[in-house]
Structure formats: C-alpha cells, structure tokens
C-alpha positions as CSV (number, residue, x, y, z in Angstrom):
1,M,-5.2,-5.2,-21.6
2,N,-5.4,-4.4,-17.9
3,T,-5.0,-0.6,-17.3
4,L,-4.2,0.9,-13.9
5,L,-4.6,4.6,-13.4
6,G,-2.7,6.3,-10.5
7,I,0.8,7.3,-9.4
8,P,3.4,4.8,-8.2
9,L,4.1,6.5,-4.9
10,S,0.5,6.0,-3.7
11,P,0.3,3.0,-1.2
12,F,-3.0,2.0,-2.8
13,V,-1.7,2.0,-6.3
14,R,1.3,0.0,-5.0
15,K,-1.0,-2.5,-3.4
16,V,-2.7,-3.2,-6.7
17,R,0.6,-3.4,-8.6
18,V,2.0,-5.9,-6.2
19,V,-1.2,-8.0,-6.4
20,M,-0.9,-8.0,-10.2
21,A,2.8,-8.9,-10.1
22,E,2.1,-11.8,-7.7
23,K,-0.6,-13.0,-10.1
24,N,1.7,-12.4,-13.1
25,L,-0.8,-10.1,-14.8
26,P,0.5,-7.6,-17.4
27,Y,-0.9,-4.1,-17.2
28,D,-0.4,-0.6,-18.5
29,L,0.2,2.0,-15.8
30,R,-1.2,5.5,-16.6
31,P,0.0,8.2,-14.3
32,V,-3.0,10.1,-12.9
33,F,-3.1,12.2,-9.7
34,P,-5.9,12.1,-7.2
35,G,-8.6,14.5,-8.1
36,S,-7.7,14.6,-11.8
37,D,-10.4,15.8,-14.2
38,D,-9.2,13.3,-16.8
39,A,-12.4,12.0,-18.5
40,E,-11.4,8.3,-18.6
41,F,-10.3,8.4,-14.9
42,R,-13.4,10.2,-13.7
43,A,-15.6,7.6,-15.6
44,L,-13.9,4.9,-13.6
45,S,-13.4,6.8,-10.3
46,P,-16.3,9.3,-9.8
47,L,-14.8,10.1,-6.3
48,G,-11.6,11.1,-7.9
49,K,-9.5,8.7,-5.8
50,I,-6.7,6.5,-7.1
51,P,-6.2,3.8,-8.2
52,A,-8.7,3.1,-11.0
53,F,-8.7,0.0,-13.1
54,S,-10.2,-1.4,-16.3
55,D,-9.9,-4.5,-18.3
56,E,-12.0,-6.0,-21.2
57,R,-14.9,-6.7,-18.8
58,I,-15.1,-4.0,-16.1
59,G,-14.0,-0.6,-14.8
60,L,-13.4,-0.2,-11.1
61,A,-12.1,2.2,-8.5
62,D,-10.8,1.7,-4.9
63,S,-7.8,-0.6,-4.3
64,S,-9.7,-3.0,-2.0
65,V,-12.4,-3.5,-4.7
66,I,-9.9,-3.9,-7.4
67,C,-7.9,-6.5,-5.4
68,A,-11.1,-8.4,-4.6
69,Y,-12.0,-8.5,-8.3
70,L,-8.5,-9.7,-9.3
71,E,-8.6,-12.4,-6.6
72,K,-11.9,-13.7,-8.0
73,S,-11.0,-13.4,-11.7
74,H,-7.4,-14.7,-11.2
75,P,-7.5,-16.9,-8.2
76,T,-4.0,-18.4,-8.5
77,P,-1.9,-17.8,-6.5
78,A,-4.4,-17.1,-3.8
79,L,-3.8,-13.9,-1.8
80,L,-6.9,-14.5,0.4
81,P,-6.7,-17.8,2.4
82,A,-9.4,-20.5,2.2
83,D,-9.5,-21.0,5.9
84,P,-12.2,-18.7,7.3
85,V,-10.1,-17.4,10.3
86,A,-7.1,-16.7,8.1
87,Y,-9.4,-15.1,5.5
88,A,-10.9,-12.8,8.1
89,H,-7.4,-11.9,9.4
90,A,-6.2,-11.0,5.9
91,L,-9.2,-8.7,5.3
92,W,-8.9,-7.1,8.7
93,F,-5.2,-6.2,8.2
94,E,-6.0,-4.8,4.8
95,E,-8.6,-2.6,6.4
96,Y,-6.2,-1.6,9.3
97,A,-3.5,-0.8,6.8
98,D,-5.9,1.3,4.6
99,T,-7.1,3.3,7.6
100,K,-4.9,3.4,10.6
101,L,-1.5,2.8,8.9
102,F,-2.5,5.2,6.1
103,H,-3.3,7.9,8.7
104,V,0.1,7.5,10.4
105,C,2.5,6.5,7.7
106,T,1.2,8.1,4.6
107,E,-1.1,11.0,5.5
108,G,0.8,12.1,8.6
109,L,4.4,11.6,7.4
110,F,4.7,10.9,3.7
111,F,2.2,13.6,2.7
112,E,3.6,16.2,4.9
113,R,7.3,15.6,4.2
114,I,7.3,14.4,0.6
115,V,4.1,15.6,-1.1
116,K,4.0,19.0,0.6
117,G,7.6,19.5,1.4
118,R,9.4,18.2,-1.7
119,M,6.7,18.1,-4.4
120,R,4.9,21.3,-3.7
121,G,7.6,23.2,-1.8
122,E,5.2,23.9,1.0
123,P,6.0,23.8,4.8
124,A,5.1,20.6,6.5
125,D,2.6,20.7,9.3
126,E,5.1,19.8,12.0
127,A,2.3,19.3,14.6
128,K,0.8,16.6,12.4
129,V,4.2,15.0,11.8
130,A,4.9,15.0,15.6
131,A,1.4,13.5,16.3
132,S,2.1,10.7,13.7
133,L,5.5,9.9,15.1
134,K,3.9,9.7,18.6
135,E,1.3,7.2,17.3
136,L,3.8,5.1,15.5
137,P,5.1,2.9,18.4
138,A,1.6,1.9,19.4
139,V,0.8,0.9,15.9
140,C,4.0,-1.1,15.6
141,D,3.3,-2.7,19.0
142,Y,-0.2,-3.8,17.9
143,L,1.2,-5.4,14.8
144,E,4.0,-7.0,16.8
145,Q,1.5,-8.7,19.1
146,K,-0.6,-9.9,16.1
147,I,2.5,-11.4,14.4
148,S,3.4,-13.1,17.7
149,A,-0.1,-14.6,17.9
150,G,0.1,-15.9,14.3
151,A,-2.7,-13.7,13.0
152,L,-0.4,-11.9,10.6
153,G,2.4,-13.5,8.7
154,G,1.8,-16.9,10.1
155,G,0.9,-18.7,6.8
156,A,1.1,-18.2,3.1
157,F,1.7,-14.7,1.8
158,S,-1.6,-12.9,1.8
159,L,-3.3,-9.5,1.2
160,G,-2.9,-8.8,4.9
161,E,0.9,-8.6,4.8
162,L,0.9,-7.0,1.4
163,A,-1.4,-4.1,2.5
164,V,0.5,-3.5,5.8
165,T,3.8,-3.4,4.0
166,T,2.8,-1.0,1.3
167,Q,2.0,1.6,4.0
168,F,5.4,1.1,5.6
169,V,7.0,1.8,2.3
170,N,5.6,5.3,2.5
171,L,6.9,5.6,6.0
172,N,10.4,4.7,4.7
173,H,10.1,7.2,1.9
174,A,9.3,9.8,4.6
175,G,12.6,9.1,6.3
176,E,11.4,6.9,9.1
177,Q,12.0,3.2,9.9
178,V,10.4,0.6,12.2
179,D,12.6,0.2,15.3
180,A,13.8,-3.3,14.9
181,A,15.1,-3.6,18.4
182,S,11.7,-2.8,19.9
183,F,9.6,-4.6,17.2
184,P,11.8,-7.4,15.8
185,K,9.0,-9.5,14.4
186,L,7.4,-6.6,12.5
187,A,10.8,-5.6,11.2
188,A,11.5,-9.1,10.0
189,L,8.0,-9.4,8.3
190,L,8.5,-6.2,6.5
191,K,12.0,-7.2,5.4
192,K,10.8,-10.5,4.1
193,T,7.8,-9.0,2.3
194,L,9.8,-6.2,0.7
195,A,12.3,-8.8,-0.7
196,R,9.6,-10.4,-2.8
197,P,10.0,-9.8,-6.6
198,S,6.6,-8.2,-6.7
199,F,7.6,-5.5,-4.3
200,Q,11.1,-5.1,-5.7
201,L,9.6,-4.2,-9.1
202,C,7.7,-1.3,-7.6
203,L,10.5,-0.1,-5.4
204,E,12.9,0.1,-8.4
205,D,10.4,2.4,-10.1
206,E,10.0,4.4,-7.0
207,K,13.7,4.9,-6.4
208,S,14.1,7.0,-9.5
209,L,10.9,9.0,-8.6
210,M,12.2,9.8,-5.2
211,A,15.6,10.7,-6.5
212,S,14.0,13.2,-8.9
213,L,12.4,15.0,-6.1
214,G,15.8,16.1,-4.8
C-alpha cells in the first residue's frame, strides 16, 4: 500500500495527492504535521518536512522527489513531457512554484492568516502579509507572460501546471484571488486545472478542514 504522511492543507502534500490521483494510485493518508517526532515519519523524513511517502519498495521525503519517483514507477499518464524543452519547462515551473510561489502564497499569506491567525490564535505579521501582497502582481505577470509564450499550459497537463496551481489554492484559502481582469490567461489556467477531478478530490477534503477552523 502507498502511504503518504502529511496534512492536506500543505501545498506539497496536495501536489503529491494530485499526482497520485492523476495516475489512479490508491494510498493511505496519515495526518502528520511538519516537525513531528513520530518515529515512522522521522525515519522517512529526517528533516522533518512534509510530505513523506512509502510503498513496498522505498521510503522517501520531499514532494519533488516523491513525484519524480511516481513518474518513473508509474509512467502513465505522463506528467513530465517527452519533449526536452517541454520537460525542462515543467521542471522549472515546479521549482518556481515550490520556491517563489510558496514564499508569496503560502508562507507570506496562508501561514500568517490561516496557520497563525486561525489555527494558533496568534496575530499575523501584517508587514509580511503586506509584502507578499505587494509581490503578488509581479508573480502573476511573470506567469501570464509564460502562458502567453506557450511555456506553461501550452500542451498536455503536466507537473508544471499542477505545482503552480497547488500554491494558488493556498492563496485562495488565505482569502485572496488572482485578478482575472489583469491576468486573464493565468486565471483561466488555474480555473481549468482546479476543475480536474484530481484537484476536486483534494478540495472537497479541504473545504471541511477550512470550515472547521471557523
């Protein structure tokens, strides 16, 4: 059995869940928070980061490593294109999502407003929130340009679109939206991606979690 350790509201856990849904892979989701001292989790993730993963052959941590393993071990449907240029684009947008988008959407907004504000009952760092909101238009503009150039969303669904979209889910959870009037191509790509059954399965789970936070 495939086992995934992490919490559903993590963009990195969501990334792996969507990959597994796209590949029709069953799995058991074990709720584990980052930094947990759970022995099984720490054996798989010595850095204490989520998600962690195991199957009958291997134990892994880091969403990008897990997704790469799943792509090799379950190659159909492919989420990394065969064409070298498209392949490089998919990997780049995964990296951009995991770093820059994470910094703006998840770390700067979701963590401050949801994790601190609603889960922990702590005041958000409003300076950090404001800085992230100031960065957001430039991030969206960059992605809008890349979509216009065909580097993102121009072919079959890939890990690039998936990784970008999962960070914007956390932006939405934090009460913000992409300005569709200013960035119509990005808004359309996100809407199309979020409509996929693989994302809808995750979002259904997350609705109840978000509602429980009040």
